[in-house]
C-alpha positions in Angstrom: 60.6 149.7 -34.8 60.7 147.9 -31.5 63.1 146.0 -29.3 63.3 142.2 -29.1 64.2 139.9 -26.3 66.2 137.0 -27.7 66.5 133.4 -26.4 69.6 134.5 -24.3 66.9 135.4 -21.7 65.5 131.8 -21.8 65.6 130.3 -18.3 67.9 133.2 -17.2 65.1 135.7 -16.6 66.1 139.0 -14.9 63.4 141.6 -14.5 65.7 144.6 -14.5 64.4 145.5 -18.0 60.8 145.4 -16.7 61.6 147.8 -13.9 62.8 150.5 -16.3 60.3 150.1 -19.1 58.2 153.3 -19.1 55.2 151.7 -20.9 55.1 148.2 -19.3 55.5 146.4 -22.6 57.7 143.5 -21.3 55.8 140.4 -20.5 56.1 136.9 -19.1 54.1 133.9 -20.3 51.5 132.8 -17.8 49.8 130.3 -20.1 50.2 126.6 -20.6 51.9 126.7 -24.0 55.5 126.5 -22.9 56.6 124.8 -26.1 55.6 127.9 -28.2 56.4 130.4 -25.6 59.5 129.2 -23.6 60.5 130.6 -20.2 61.8 134.0 -21.1 60.5 137.6 -21.2 58.9 139.1 -24.4 58.5 142.6 -25.7 55.1 143.5 -27.3 56.1 145.3 -30.5 52.8 147.2 -30.6 53.4 148.7 -27.2 57.1 149.3 -27.4 57.9 153.0 -27.9 61.5 152.3 -29.0 63.1 154.2 -26.1 65.8 151.6 -25.6 66.1 151.9 -21.8 65.6 148.1 -21.4 68.7 147.1 -23.4 71.5 148.3 -21.1 69.6 146.9 -18.1 69.7 143.3 -19.3 72.6 141.5 -17.6 72.3 138.6 -20.1 72.7 141.0 -23.1 69.5 139.5 -24.6 67.8 142.6 -25.9 68.3 143.9 -29.4 66.8 146.5 -31.7 64.5 144.5 -34.1 66.6 145.6 -37.1 69.9 144.5 -35.3 68.8 141.1 -34.0 71.7 138.7 -34.8 70.9 136.1 -37.5 71.2 133.3 -35.0 68.2 134.8 -33.1 66.2 135.8 -36.2 63.2 133.6 -35.1 63.0 135.5 -31.8 61.7 138.6 -33.5 58.6 136.8 -34.7 58.3 135.0 -31.4 58.1 138.4 -29.5 55.5 139.6 -32.1 53.4 136.5 -31.6 52.5 137.5 -28.1 50.2 140.2 -29.5 47.7 137.4 -30.5 48.0 135.7 -27.2 47.8 138.6 -24.7 45.5 136.7 -22.4 48.4 134.4 -21.6 50.8 137.1 -20.7 51.3 139.6 -17.9 53.9 142.2 -16.8 55.9 140.3 -14.2 56.5 141.4 -10.6 60.1 142.6 -10.4 62.3 140.4 -8.1 65.8 141.3 -7.3 68.1 138.6 -8.6 71.9 138.2 -8.4 73.6 139.4 -11.6 75.4 136.8 -13.7 79.1 136.7 -13.9 81.0 137.4 -17.1 81.7 133.7 -17.4 78.0 132.8 -17.0 77.0 135.4 -19.7 79.6 134.0 -22.1 78.6 130.4 -21.4 74.9 131.3 -22.1 75.9 132.9 -25.4 77.9 129.8 -26.4 74.9 127.6 -25.5 72.8 129.4 -28.2 75.6 129.7 -30.8 76.2 133.4 -30.4 79.4 135.3 -30.3 79.3 139.0 -30.3 
């Protein structure tokens, strides 16, 4: 079992999850294939130890246990797993302090992706 970063992170990247990950299994895409790997963070399922400390740190509410990923984000589980075969194009990002989103911004982002919790 591992955790999954869903598309709620897409173009809303906040590295708070990276900062708390004890095994550095959260990556950003540094390669050229932005169509396959959009601008978001990814969790390597082979490295994830299922500690769950990343989930409450995500201000965008984009991290789910793989068995609890909402149906609307089902494809994101496979997308996170796909990075295993493309590791040369990924690195653990440098953590940058970013302003936290407002409740309204979080809700608007969820609507954008057709998700209502």
